[in-house]
MMTF fields as JSON, N, C-alpha, C and O atoms, coordinates in Angstrom:
{
  "mmtfVersion": "1.0.0",
  "mmtfProducer": "UNKNOWN",
  "numBonds": 455,
  "numAtoms": 456,
  "numGroups": 114,
  "numChains": 1,
  "numModels": 1,
  "chainsPerModel": [1],
  "groupsPerChain": [114],
  "chainIdList": ["A"],
  "bondAtomList": [4, 2, 8, 6, 12, 10, 16, 14, 20, 18, 24, 22, 28, 26, 32, 30, 36, 34, 40, 38, 44, 42, 48, 46, 52, 50, 56, 54, 60, 58, 64, 62, 68, 66, 72, 70, 76, 74, 80, 78, 84, 82, 88, 86, 92, 90, 96, 94, 100, 98, 104, 102, 108, 106, 112, 110, 116, 114, 120, 118, 124, 122, 128, 126, 132, 130, 136, 134, 140, 138, 144, 142, 148, 146, 152, 150, 156, 154, 160, 158, 164, 162, 168, 166, 172, 170, 176, 174, 180, 178, 184, 182, 188, 186, 192, 190, 196, 194, 200, 198, 204, 202, 208, 206, 212, 210, 216, 214, 220, 218, 224, 222, 228, 226, 232, 230, 236, 234, 240, 238, 244, 242, 248, 246, 252, 250, 256, 254, 260, 258, 264, 262, 268, 266, 272, 270, 276, 274, 280, 278, 284, 282, 288, 286, 292, 290, 296, 294, 300, 298, 304, 302, 308, 306, 312, 310, 316, 314, 320, 318, 324, 322, 328, 326, 332, 330, 336, 334, 340, 338, 344, 342, 348, 346, 352, 350, 356, 354, 360, 358, 364, 362, 368, 366, 372, 370, 376, 374, 380, 378, 384, 382, 388, 386, 392, 390, 396, 394, 400, 398, 404, 402, 408, 406, 412, 410, 416, 414, 420, 418, 424, 422, 428, 426, 432, 430, 436, 434, 440, 438, 444, 442, 448, 446, 452, 450],
  "bondOrderList": [1, 1, 1, 1, 1, 1, 1, 1, 1, 1, 1, 1, 1, 1, 1, 1, 1, 1, 1, 1, 1, 1, 1, 1, 1, 1, 1, 1, 1, 1, 1, 1, 1, 1, 1, 1, 1, 1, 1, 1, 1, 1, 1, 1, 1, 1, 1, 1, 1, 1, 1, 1, 1, 1, 1, 1, 1, 1, 1, 1, 1, 1, 1, 1, 1, 1, 1, 1, 1, 1, 1, 1, 1, 1, 1, 1, 1, 1, 1, 1, 1, 1, 1, 1, 1, 1, 1, 1, 1, 1, 1, 1, 1, 1, 1, 1, 1, 1, 1, 1, 1, 1, 1, 1, 1, 1, 1, 1, 1, 1, 1, 1, 1],
  "groupList": [{"groupName": "MET", "atomNameList": ["N", "CA", "C", "O"], "elementList": ["N", "C", "C", "O"], "formalChargeList": [0, 0, 0, 0], "bondAtomList": [1, 0, 2, 1, 3, 2], "bondOrderList": [1, 1, 2], "singleLetterCode": "M", "chemCompType": "L-PEPTIDE LINKING"}, {"groupName": "THR", "atomNameList": ["N", "CA", "C", "O"], "elementList": ["N", "C", "C", "O"], "formalChargeList": [0, 0, 0, 0], "bondAtomList": [1, 0, 2, 1, 3, 2], "bondOrderList": [1, 1, 2], "singleLetterCode": "T", "chemCompType": "L-PEPTIDE LINKING"}, {"groupName": "ASN", "atomNameList": ["N", "CA", "C", "O"], "elementList": ["N", "C", "C", "O"], "formalChargeList": [0, 0, 0, 0], "bondAtomList": [1, 0, 2, 1, 3, 2], "bondOrderList": [1, 1, 2], "singleLetterCode": "N", "chemCompType": "L-PEPTIDE LINKING"}, {"groupName": "PRO", "atomNameList": ["N", "CA", "C", "O"], "elementList": ["N", "C", "C", "O"], "formalChargeList": [0, 0, 0, 0], "bondAtomList": [1, 0, 2, 1, 3, 2], "bondOrderList": [1, 1, 2], "singleLetterCode": "P", "chemCompType": "L-PEPTIDE LINKING"}, {"groupName": "VAL", "atomNameList": ["N", "CA", "C", "O"], "elementList": ["N", "C", "C", "O"], "formalChargeList": [0, 0, 0, 0], "bondAtomList": [1, 0, 2, 1, 3, 2], "bondOrderList": [1, 1, 2], "singleLetterCode": "V", "chemCompType": "L-PEPTIDE LINKING"}, {"groupName": "ASP", "atomNameList": ["N", "CA", "C", "O"], "elementList": ["N", "C", "C", "O"], "formalChargeList": [0, 0, 0, 0], "bondAtomList": [1, 0, 2, 1, 3, 2], "bondOrderList": [1, 1, 2], "singleLetterCode": "D", "chemCompType": "L-PEPTIDE LINKING"}, {"groupName": "LEU", "atomNameList": ["N", "CA", "C", "O"], "elementList": ["N", "C", "C", "O"], "formalChargeList": [0, 0, 0, 0], "bondAtomList": [1, 0, 2, 1, 3, 2], "bondOrderList": [1, 1, 2], "singleLetterCode": "L", "chemCompType": "L-PEPTIDE LINKING"}, {"groupName": "TRP", "atomNameList": ["N", "CA", "C", "O"], "elementList": ["N", "C", "C", "O"], "formalChargeList": [0, 0, 0, 0], "bondAtomList": [1, 0, 2, 1, 3, 2], "bondOrderList": [1, 1, 2], "singleLetterCode": "W", "chemCompType": "L-PEPTIDE LINKING"}, {"groupName": "GLU", "atomNameList": ["N", "CA", "C", "O"], "elementList": ["N", "C", "C", "O"], "formalChargeList": [0, 0, 0, 0], "bondAtomList": [1, 0, 2, 1, 3, 2], "bondOrderList": [1, 1, 2], "singleLetterCode": "E", "chemCompType": "L-PEPTIDE LINKING"}, {"groupName": "GLN", "atomNameList": ["N", "CA", "C", "O"], "elementList": ["N", "C", "C", "O"], "formalChargeList": [0, 0, 0, 0], "bondAtomList": [1, 0, 2, 1, 3, 2], "bondOrderList": [1, 1, 2], "singleLetterCode": "Q", "chemCompType": "L-PEPTIDE LINKING"}, {"groupName": "GLY", "atomNameList": ["N", "CA", "C", "O"], "elementList": ["N", "C", "C", "O"], "formalChargeList": [0, 0, 0, 0], "bondAtomList": [1, 0, 2, 1, 3, 2], "bondOrderList": [1, 1, 2], "singleLetterCode": "G", "chemCompType": "PEPTIDE LINKING"}, {"groupName": "TYR", "atomNameList": ["N", "CA", "C", "O"], "elementList": ["N", "C", "C", "O"], "formalChargeList": [0, 0, 0, 0], "bondAtomList": [1, 0, 2, 1, 3, 2], "bondOrderList": [1, 1, 2], "singleLetterCode": "Y", "chemCompType": "L-PEPTIDE LINKING"}, {"groupName": "HIS", "atomNameList": ["N", "CA", "C", "O"], "elementList": ["N", "C", "C", "O"], "formalChargeList": [0, 0, 0, 0], "bondAtomList": [1, 0, 2, 1, 3, 2], "bondOrderList": [1, 1, 2], "singleLetterCode": "H", "chemCompType": "L-PEPTIDE LINKING"}, {"groupName": "ALA", "atomNameList": ["N", "CA", "C", "O"], "elementList": ["N", "C", "C", "O"], "formalChargeList": [0, 0, 0, 0], "bondAtomList": [1, 0, 2, 1, 3, 2], "bondOrderList": [1, 1, 2], "singleLetterCode": "A", "chemCompType": "L-PEPTIDE LINKING"}, {"groupName": "SER", "atomNameList": ["N", "CA", "C", "O"], "elementList": ["N", "C", "C", "O"], "formalChargeList": [0, 0, 0, 0], "bondAtomList": [1, 0, 2, 1, 3, 2], "bondOrderList": [1, 1, 2], "singleLetterCode": "S", "chemCompType": "L-PEPTIDE LINKING"}, {"groupName": "ARG", "atomNameList": ["N", "CA", "C", "O"], "elementList": ["N", "C", "C", "O"], "formalChargeList": [0, 0, 0, 0], "bondAtomList": [1, 0, 2, 1, 3, 2], "bondOrderList": [1, 1, 2], "singleLetterCode": "R", "chemCompType": "L-PEPTIDE LINKING"}, {"groupName": "LYS", "atomNameList": ["N", "CA", "C", "O"], "elementList": ["N", "C", "C", "O"], "formalChargeList": [0, 0, 0, 0], "bondAtomList": [1, 0, 2, 1, 3, 2], "bondOrderList": [1, 1, 2], "singleLetterCode": "K", "chemCompType": "L-PEPTIDE LINKING"}, {"groupName": "ILE", "atomNameList": ["N", "CA", "C", "O"], "elementList": ["N", "C", "C", "O"], "formalChargeList": [0, 0, 0, 0], "bondAtomList": [1, 0, 2, 1, 3, 2], "bondOrderList": [1, 1, 2], "singleLetterCode": "I", "chemCompType": "L-PEPTIDE LINKING"}],
  "groupTypeList": [0, 1, 2, 3, 3, 4, 5, 6, 4, 7, 1, 5, 8, 9, 10, 6, 11, 6, 1, 8, 12, 5, 5, 1, 4, 7, 13, 6, 13, 13, 12, 14, 4, 12, 15, 10, 16, 14, 10, 7, 14, 10, 1, 5, 8, 7, 12, 6, 12, 15, 13, 11, 13, 5, 3, 13, 2, 4, 10, 7, 1, 13, 10, 1, 17, 3, 6, 5, 12, 10, 15, 7, 6, 1, 12, 3, 10, 15, 15, 2, 6, 13, 15, 13, 16, 9, 17, 13, 13, 7, 17, 17, 13, 2, 3, 5, 1, 13, 5, 15, 0, 0, 12, 12, 8, 17, 4, 9, 13, 13, 10, 8, 8, 13],
  "groupIdList": [1, 2, 3, 4, 5, 6, 7, 8, 9, 10, 11, 12, 13, 14, 15, 16, 17, 18, 19, 20, 21, 22, 23, 24, 25, 26, 27, 28, 29, 30, 31, 32, 33, 34, 35, 36, 37, 38, 39, 40, 41, 42, 43, 44, 45, 46, 47, 48, 49, 50, 51, 52, 53, 54, 55, 56, 57, 58, 59, 60, 61, 62, 63, 64, 65, 66, 67, 68, 69, 70, 71, 72, 73, 74, 75, 76, 77, 78, 79, 80, 81, 82, 83, 84, 85, 86, 87, 88, 89, 90, 91, 92, 93, 94, 95, 96, 97, 98, 99, 100, 101, 102, 103, 104, 105, 106, 107, 108, 109, 110, 111, 112, 113, 114],
  "secStructList": [7, 7, 7, 7, 7, 7, 7, 7, 7, 7, 3, 3, 3, 6, 6, 3, 3, 3, 3, 3, 3, 6, 6, 3, 3, 3, 3, 3, 3, 3, 3, 7, 7, 5, 7, 4, 4, 4, 7, 5, 7, 1, 1, 7, 3, 3, 3, 3, 3, 3, 3, 7, 1, 7, 4, 4, 4, 7, 1, 3, 3, 3, 6, 6, 3, 3, 3, 7, 7, 7, 3, 3, 3, 3, 7, 1, 1, 4, 4, 4, 2, 2, 2, 2, 2, 2, 2, 2, 2, 2, 2, 2, 2, 1, 2, 2, 2, 2, 2, 6, 1, 7, 2, 2, 2, 2, 2, 2, 2, 2, 2, 2, 2, 7],
  "xCoordList": [-5.95, -7.018, -6.455, -5.439, -7.112, -6.665, -7.752, -8.901, -7.357, -8.296, -9.075, -8.549, -10.314, -11.054, -10.423, -9.72, -10.662, -10.123, -10.591, -11.727, -9.708, -10.071, -10.847, -10.674, -11.709, -12.477, -11.606, -11.335, -11.169, -10.201, -10.794, -11.696, -10.271, -10.59, -9.306, -8.28, -9.369, -8.212, -8.298, -9.366, -7.181, -7.128, -6.149, -5.108, -6.492, -5.653, -4.682, -5.089, -3.389, -2.37, -1.125, -0.554, -0.71, 0.499, 0.502, 1.549, -0.655, -0.741, -0.803, -0.749, -0.916, -1.026, -2.361, -2.961, -2.819, -3.952, -3.375, -2.76, -3.571, -2.984, -4.05, -5.186, -3.659, -4.516, -3.633, -2.435, -4.213, -3.454, -4.205, -5.428, -3.439, -4.007, -2.937, -1.81, -3.277, -2.34, -1.007, 0.056, -1.069, 0.115, 1.047, 2.217, 0.537, 1.312, 0.573, -0.633, 1.301, 0.724, 1.017, 2.154, -0.022, 0.068, -0.262, -1.045, 0.332, 0.105, -0.181, 0.547, -1.241, -1.514, -0.954, -1.27, -0.13, 0.483, 0.412, 0.538, 0.21, 0.252, 1.544, 1.733, 2.432, 3.703, 4.244, 3.841, 5.155, 5.788, 6.862, 7.313, 7.259, 8.265, 9.288, 9.007, 10.474, 11.517, 11.357, 11.268, 11.32, 11.085, 12.329, 12.246, 13.464, 14.684, 15.093, 15.14, 15.387, 15.882, 14.868, 15.249, 13.588, 12.568, 12.392, 11.66, 13.035, 12.982, 11.795, 11.251, 11.407, 10.331, 8.965, 8.796, 7.991, 6.623, 6.126, 6.52, 5.276, 4.791, 3.655, 3.294, 3.084, 1.948, 2.17, 2.974, 1.464, 1.519, 0.588, -0.617, 1.149, 0.392, 0.238, 1.065, -0.819, -1.098, -0.186, -0.027, 0.414, 1.297, 0.9, 0.389, 1.142, 0.92, 2.279, 3.151, 2.443, 3.704, 3.437, 2.368, 4.412, 4.413, 5.126, 6.177, 4.55, 5.178, 6.004, 5.527, 7.224, 8.147, 8.65, 8.811, 8.897, 9.573, 11.086, 11.863, 11.504, 12.916, 13.539, 13.174, 14.466, 15.071, 15.813, 16.026, 16.201, 16.927, 16.056, 16.588, 14.745, 13.832, 13.216, 12.318, 13.689, 13.06, 13.539, 14.738, 12.564, 12.876, 12.809, 13.574, 11.9, 11.761, 10.884, 10.26, 10.834, 10.041, 9.04, 9.387, 7.795, 6.733, 6.407, 5.819, 6.78, 6.621, 7.532, 8.755, 6.928, 7.714, 7.504, 7.941, 6.841, 6.499, 7.446, 7.428, 8.278, 9.183, 8.421, 7.622, 8.68, 7.96, 8.938, 10.078, 8.46, 9.265, 9.161, 8.547, 9.752, 9.771, 8.392, 8.138, 7.517, 6.134, 5.886, 6.801, 4.627, 4.164, 3.151, 2.244, 3.314, 2.392, 1.03, 0.938, -0.034, -1.384, -2.189, -2.726, -2.272, -3.139, -2.765, -1.905, -3.43, -3.171, -3.483, -4.124, -3.034, -3.17, -4.588, -5.488, -4.743, -5.979, -6.913, -6.925, -7.693, -8.667, -9.717, -10.304, -9.954, -10.951, -10.509, -11.342, -9.221, -8.703, -8.429, -7.934, -8.744, -8.501, -9.31, -8.781, -10.573, -11.397, -10.794, -10.759, -10.322, -9.685, -8.395, -8.111, -7.612, -6.377, -6.695, -5.998, -7.741, -8.123, -8.599, -8.334, -9.298, -9.776, -8.595, -8.568, -7.633, -6.454, -5.651, -5.18, -5.491, -4.75, -5.389, -4.682, -6.711, -7.408, -7.107, -6.975, -6.999, -6.673, -5.222, -4.935, -4.301, -2.883, -2.678, -1.944, -3.315, -3.16, -3.701, -3.16, -4.753, -5.306, -4.434, -4.507, -3.612, -2.812, -1.379, -0.919, -0.665, 0.64, 1.679, 2.425, 1.74, 2.734, 2.424, 3.328, 1.154, 0.741, 1.02, 1.545, 0.675, 0.879, 2.361, 2.702, 3.238, 4.676, 5.18, 6.198, 4.483, 4.898, 4.156, 4.366, 3.295, 2.44, 2.846, 3.415, 2.529, 2.683, 1.48, 0.441, 1.638, 0.583, -0.753, -1.79, -0.735, -1.993, -2.685, -3.913, -1.921, -2.518, -3.214, -4.288, -2.59, -3.182, -4.468, -5.484, -4.42, -5.615, -6.749, -7.896, -6.438, -7.455, -8.021, -9.237, -7.159, -7.619, -8.434, -9.468, -7.976, -8.697, -10.07, -11.038, -10.161, -11.439, -12.408, -13.613, -11.893, -12.748, -13.266, -14.38, -12.466, -12.85, -13.466, -13.97, -13.43, -13.986, -15.504, -16.136],
  "yCoordList": [14.29, 13.301, 11.966, 11.485, 11.394, 10.113, 9.064, 9.374, 7.834, 6.722, 6.623, 6.968, 6.159, 5.931, 4.762, 3.949, 4.67, 3.539, 2.224, 2.108, 1.242, -0.058, -0.856, -0.677, -1.743, -2.63, -3.858, -4.618, -4.058, -5.108, -6.159, -5.881, -7.363, -8.439, -8.72, -9.064, -8.571, -8.771, -10.135, -10.532, -10.86, -12.132, -11.994, -11.349, -12.6, -12.563, -13.732, -14.894, -13.414, -14.458, -14.054, -12.99, -14.9, -14.687, -13.325, -12.685, -12.884, -11.622, -10.399, -9.271, -10.609, -9.52, -9.616, -10.689, -8.505, -8.52, -8.348, -7.324, -9.352, -9.352, -9.162, -9.613, -8.479, -8.328, -8.23, -7.967, -8.44, -8.34, -7.442, -7.508, -6.597, -5.714, -5.439, -5.083, -5.599, -5.362, -6.081, -5.477, -7.351, -8.205, -7.779, -8.161, -6.998, -6.619, -7.102, -6.895, -7.744, -8.166, -7.073, -6.623, -6.66, -5.613, -6.208, -7.153, -5.658, -6.147, -4.979, -3.986, -5.113, -4.198, -4.859, -6.011, -4.133, -4.682, -3.655, -2.452, -4.147, -3.284, -3.599, -4.713, -2.61, -2.814, -1.489, -0.419, -1.578, -0.369, 0.085, -0.686, 1.332, 1.909, 2.678, 3.147, 2.799, 3.593, 5.043, 5.34, 5.93, 7.351, 8.189, 9.23, 7.747, 8.525, 8.652, 7.66, 9.865, 10.115, 9.756, 9.442, 9.797, 9.491, 7.995, 7.598, 7.167, 5.721, 5.072, 5.621, 3.914, 3.141, 3.644, 4.091, 3.566, 3.92, 2.918, 1.752, 3.371, 2.519, 1.612, 0.705, 1.832, 1.033, 0.576, 1.158, -0.452, -0.939, -0.097, -0.04, 0.549, 1.425, 0.76, -0.069, 1.119, 0.496, 1.045, 2.256, 0.108, 0.44, -0.384, -1.496, 0.176, -0.538, -0.872, -0.011, -2.137, -2.617, -3.321, -3.895, -3.267, -4.148, -5.422, -5.373, -6.558, -7.843, -8.248, -8.188, -8.653, -8.98, -10.405, -10.945, -11.003, -12.3, -12.085, -12.959, -10.922, -10.616, -10.104, -9.025, -10.848, -10.441, -9.099, -8.476, -8.65, -7.379, -6.182, -5.126, -6.321, -5.218, -5.292, -4.516, -6.211, -6.469, -5.473, -5.265, -4.86, -4.008, -4.8, -4.544, -5.758, -6.652, -7.816, -7.784, -8.846, -10.035, -10.255, -10.222, -10.478, -10.796, -12.268, -12.662, -13.074, -14.517, -14.979, -14.894, -15.471, -15.88, -14.928, -15.217, -13.803, -12.88, -11.684, -10.882, -11.561, -10.407, -9.156, -9.202, -8.031, -6.784, -5.63, -5.659, -4.611, -3.397, -2.594, -3.053, -1.407, -0.609, -0.052, 0.226, 0.11, 0.465, 1.943, 2.766, 2.242, 3.618, 3.627, 2.797, 4.577, 4.71, 5.15, 6.036, 4.519, 4.863, 5.562, 6.648, 4.937, 5.495, 4.93, 4.058, 5.447, 5.09, 3.624, 2.958, 3.121, 1.696, 1.267, 2.083, -0.035, -0.634, -1.103, -0.576, -2.116, -2.668, -1.624, -1.693, -0.667, 0.369, 1.214, 1.845, 1.234, 2.003, 1.145, 1.653, -0.148, -1.029, -0.611, -0.619, -0.248, 0.173, 1.414, 1.509, 2.36, 3.568, 3.21, 3.764, 2.297, 1.851, 1.227, 1.486, 0.408, -0.22, 0.816, 0.678, 1.853, 2.912, 3.67, 3.904, 4.049, 4.754, 3.844, 4.282, 2.58, 1.616, 1.435, 1.354, 1.371, 1.193, 2.344, 2.138, 3.552, 4.702, 4.634, 4.873, 4.31, 4.205, 3.123, 3.328, 1.977, 0.861, 1.229, 0.783, 2.031, 2.481, 3.558, 3.776, 4.227, 5.362, 5.297, 6.26, 4.188, 4.038, 5.08, 5.573, 5.417, 6.396, 7.783, 8.505, 8.157, 9.444, 9.482, 10.473, 8.418, 8.363, 8.475, 9.056, 7.923, 7.997, 9.437, 9.72, 10.338, 11.741, 12.629, 13.842, 12.036, 12.821, 12.656, 11.644, 13.69, 13.638, 12.889, 12.756, 12.407, 11.623, 12.377, 11.812, 13.626, 14.373, 14.556, 14.627, 14.635, 14.75, 13.452, 13.473, 12.327, 11.021, 10.832, 10.399, 11.155, 11.007, 11.864, 11.421, 13.087, 13.965, 13.386, 13.371, 12.916, 12.331, 11.068, 10.865, 10.227, 8.976, 9.27, 8.572, 10.283, 10.657, 11.242, 11.008, 12.006, 12.634, 11.643, 11.792, 10.627, 9.695, 8.407, 7.603, 8.202, 6.969, 7.03, 6.069],
  "zCoordList": [-15.595, -15.589, -15.1, -15.604, -14.138, -13.597, -13.781, -14.094, -13.578, -13.653, -12.346, -11.287, -12.405, -11.155, -10.4, -11.001, -9.108, -8.345, -8.952, -9.411, -8.95, -9.495, -8.462, -7.256, -8.958, -8.1, -7.855, -8.785, -6.632, -6.312, -5.389, -4.599, -5.504, -4.578, -3.805, -4.393, -2.494, -1.629, -0.968, -0.5, -0.925, -0.208, 0.948, 0.823, 2.062, 3.258, 3.184, 3.211, 3.092, 2.974, 3.745, 3.505, 4.664, 5.455, 6.157, 6.262, 6.634, 7.342, 6.452, 6.942, 5.138, 4.169, 3.459, 3.386, 2.943, 2.023, 0.629, 0.33, -0.231, -1.569, -2.633, -2.487, -3.716, -4.874, -6.104, -5.993, -7.27, -8.517, -9.485, -9.603, -10.18, -11.193, -12.234, -11.887, -13.505, -14.617, -14.411, -14.547, -14.089, -13.925, -12.785, -12.766, -11.848, -10.669, -9.434, -9.299, -8.537, -7.266, -6.245, -6.103, -5.544, -4.533, -3.176, -3.077, -2.142, -0.782, 0.158, 0.175, 0.931, 2.036, 3.284, 3.581, 4.007, 5.206, 6.326, 6.098, 7.519, 8.699, 9.442, 9.929, 9.525, 10.21, 10.719, 10.264, 11.662, 12.184, 11.202, 10.355, 11.326, 10.426, 11.234, 12.337, 10.673, 11.311, 10.896, 9.705, 11.844, 11.59, 11.864, 12.517, 11.375, 11.536, 12.991, 13.717, 13.416, 14.772, 15.847, 16.975, 15.514, 16.524, 16.752, 17.658, 15.964, 16.16, 15.458, 14.5, 15.94, 15.333, 15.777, 16.911, 14.873, 15.244, 16.28, 16.266, 17.158, 18.226, 17.821, 18.572, 16.655, 16.2, 14.765, 14.036, 14.373, 12.998, 12.134, 12.379, 11.129, 10.245, 8.88, 8.497, 8.143, 6.853, 5.761, 5.605, 5.004, 3.893, 2.674, 2.802, 1.488, 0.224, -0.376, -0.494, -0.753, -1.327, -2.654, -2.864, -3.531, -4.692, -4.267, -3.628, -4.623, -4.329, -5.545, -6.678, -5.304, -6.388, -6.278, -5.184, -7.438, -7.472, -7.564, -7.177, -8.075, -8.276, -6.982, -6.514, -6.396, -5.123, -5.183, -4.143, -6.357, -6.479, -6.095, -5.752, -6.144, -5.846, -4.455, -4.13, -3.643, -2.352, -1.294, -1.111, -0.597, 0.547, 1.839, 2.769, 1.901, 3.039, 2.626, 1.566, 3.461, 3.166, 4.284, 5.465, 3.898, 4.844, 4.67, 3.663, 5.635, 5.47, 4.353, 4.459, 3.278, 2.112, 0.932, -0.182, 1.169, 0.077, 0.084, 1.018, -0.964, -1.043, -1.483, -2.418, -0.794, -1.044, -1.268, -0.804, -1.995, -2.114, -0.819, 0.144, -0.785, 0.443, 0.813, 1.985, -0.149, 0.126, 0.375, 0.371, 0.589, 0.786, 1.923, 1.964, 2.848, 3.967, 3.443, 2.593, 3.96, 3.526, 4.607, 4.388, 5.775, 6.815, 8.177, 8.302, 9.173, 10.562, 10.843, 10.03, 11.991, 12.294, 12.636, 12.837, 12.693, 13.193, 12.088, 10.976, 12.443, 11.493, 11.122, 10.043, 12.002, 11.7, 10.503, 9.853, 10.211, 9.073, 7.841, 6.835, 7.905, 6.769, 5.543, 4.432, 5.72, 4.572, 3.913, 2.686, 4.719, 4.173, 3.451, 2.389, 4.005, 3.345, 1.987, 1.006, 1.929, 0.661, -0.35, -1.544, 0.112, -0.776, -1.388, -2.596, -0.571, -1.065, -1.984, -3.033, -1.598, -2.411, -3.784, -4.788, -3.837, -5.12, -6.067, -7.274, -5.531, -6.381, -6.842, -8.014, -5.926, -6.295, -7.339, -8.306, -7.158, -8.103, -9.481, -10.492, -9.536, -10.82, -11.47, -12.679, -10.661, -11.141, -10.601, -9.986, -10.814, -10.153, -10.572, -9.726, -11.836, -12.291, -11.752, -11.33, -11.764, -11.213, -9.716, -9.21, -9.006, -7.559, -7.191, -6.16, -8.03, -7.746, -7.708, -7.077, -8.371, -8.433, -7.435, -7.409, -6.62, -5.728, -4.27, -3.862, -3.509, -2.055, -1.467, -2.115, -0.239, 0.392, 0.441, 0.095, 0.861, 0.993, -0.357, -0.411, -1.443, -2.77, -3.176, -3.777, -2.842, -3.14, -2.344, -2.887, -1.069, -0.215, -0.755, -0.795, -1.173, -1.729, -3.023, -3.214, -3.902, -5.17, -4.932, -5.568, -4.027, -3.724, -3.132, -3.434, -2.303, -1.695, -2.697, -2.607, -3.658, -4.663, -5.682, -6.183, -5.998, -7.057, -6.544, -7.329, -5.239, -4.694, -4.61, -4.171]
}
């Protein structure tokens, strides 16, 4: 049993969409990623990150906002922003469960409960 997706308000700041839930700041970011031997992705894809004040947990910094390494959500482009927010709302409502799930399981759960 999981929680339904949370109702979030996103603010656009420094090229990120930020929201807060249960004392955690989350960031939606569109950026390219390194794909091992195949190199960098050619497009900016949507990722969900936890924003941290503690530099020890930082995977990278967007502007002045330190972020963890994040999780891929969906394909690039503004047309996929609504889908990224839908998946993010489910992950934010169920962070511990999401940490144990594969991407396709999260997408399925987010689609069923949204």
